[in-house]
Phi, psi and omega in degrees: 000133180083359181277144176278134173304128189245136173227135174276134182267120178277319181218131175112007183299316181296320180293320178293321177296320178297320178297321177297322177295323177295317177300316182296320179296317178295321178301311184290329175293319178297321176297316184297323182261015172063042173253076190298326181298316181284329176299317179293323180295315178292326179298323178296335179279349183251350187228144170273148176266096187229069183295338182263359182286144177262355180256114183299337180282352176295345181292336184278138180283330177233136181236110187285182179296160190306319185296335184259357191294316182298315180294318180298314180300313182299315182292316183294331182260358185299314175089355178200156177299320183299315182293321178293321179297320177295319178297317180297320180295334182279349185267146171256331181224172176054052182261002186299320182293310180295323181287330175296314177302311182299322178298311181297315182300310184291325178292316178297317181297317179295320180295316178297322182295324183269354182279143177288156177089184182286152177305326180297325179293317178295320179293325176298317178296319180295316180297316180297318181296315183283324185274320189249331187263355178260115186255136178242143174258123181245127177241113177271126183265146173273167183300326184278352180286144177269101185299321182292319179298317180295316179300313182297325177291314180295327186264012187302326182258001180266187177289120185291143173287154172294154176305321181297327177294318178295320178298315180300310180303318183295312182294321181287331174293318176298318180298321178297318178295333180266011177059036177278161175278100187295321180299315180296317179298319180297314181297322184282322192239341188238343185302323182297328177294325181283320184280340182247042185294329180302325178279306190290328183263000177296136178276126181235156184279135169225110187066234181264357185249160173243131183222152175302138184301324182294326177290326175297318178299314180302319179299311180295320181298313180293321178301316178295311187288327183264339179065039179206163178292135182247129177289122184297338180272357183230038185297315184294316179297326176293320179296318180296320177296320180298313179297319181295337182257016187262028172056044173077017176302141181287160176299322179298319179295319178296319178296317180298317180293315179301315180296318183296320178286328176297321177296321177296313181299319179298326182293337180301328183259008182230026177288149178304140182305134177064015170287166179302319181294317181297319178296319180300312182289329175295321178291320176300321179297318179293329177279354179056047185236115175239356182296342180274353184300320177304318177296319181293327175305315181287319182297313182288334177286323182280331185236067186269348191247172179297332180295333182249017185300317182300317180300314181292322178300318180295317179299313180297317180297318180293319180293319175301313180301315181301311184288317183291318178299318179294324178294315180294324178279002177055045176267152186295150175259000189292337182266005186298321178307310183293320181302311187279335171292317177297323178296314178301316180294322181293329181288345179288339182257009179212179178287131177288111185204164175298323180297316181294321179294315179298317180301315180298313182294322179292334181279350182289144179225160181091154185296336184283345189215347190288157178260107185304135179279173187303314184298315180296318180294318180299316180295316180295320180298321181286329187262342187291134171284084195307311187281342182264326188269335181254148175300146181303322181296325179285323175301313181298317180299316181291316180296321177296320179296320177299316180296315181298328181291341181275348181291144173242170178303339181267353183284148171275116183277130178257119180275121182260127179296150184296331187269007177285137182261167179272123175234124187251122176248122184258117175299149184294316183252048187294329184298324184291327184262335181229069181297144181284337181235000000 
């Protein structure tokens, strides 16, 4: 009793929220020019009549995602252009809602000012256009309908959602079916994705392509959890298959797991400057290697504290050795996907440890996967046309690593900026002073 009929919006939430902001702007403009009849008419388009409701937010016809709710509530209830402008001035971020309202208000006001006839005539035209001439298509789904399939079909020619958006919609739909507290789940597991959008939605390079960072995370997460190669163009369907095969795990459990690994992934880019971890990830970047990230998600999740520091140091050192030795020996990188998926699968039948990872890598044979031994590496190092065969960024990374290895506790450490390049000056009589043998 007193509850508002509720529908979850699969597609169109932003457009409906934007339309509500337009109604609110027109309402407040009508109040400002003393057209009370139209102010009341527009107000009816923005509010539900719910005298028995105990939730004050039930008054809103559209309720946006959690990250936008405070701003939406403030703007919709402000009641005037001046108050919204003051609110907008107070914000440093998340100003889209207030600025959308201000845009509509100022555009409507300018249009009324330039229109012939009385303001009431212009307001009548504006109300008719927004209320009667704007048509919406509403499709109510039954429980057995696949909302995601329908959304993807309707949106085939539109701007595609990120995989993470599809994952979010899917998990929260499951949570709703399982009678979970959606607000609580969002605050605990999803709010950080909304508040840290500059990081998660930034497009970063992987190979020759640029993709949103959050989609890269989903790719690595699924590779780890499923232990198989994941097609980057079918991430959402792979995620849905993964959830479907997880023996009835709740949506809340999936969100908690997803969040925990996302925090690990976020930490990869927030390690203290010049820490062992920061240097490790900088070297992986120079090696242009991300296929090991699924393994690293698990390693950094299992060994997060000082008590397990030695274990993580060994893993990072072995992986660096594996990649650098293969680079110097000019061995192919094409098999890395398969190598690390097989490694992840092998770790499921044994204890996840630095020893198990080293054992697996040492057992690899063939040019596509082996870890070069000392003799092979020494020979390649001596014979390689170092500056010609390796990318300059890798040359710099290796030379910097050699220098860092020479430091002792008594050495004065010189921190070298990342953007310094390698410049080689050869003395004329170098053989006499630096004999090779």
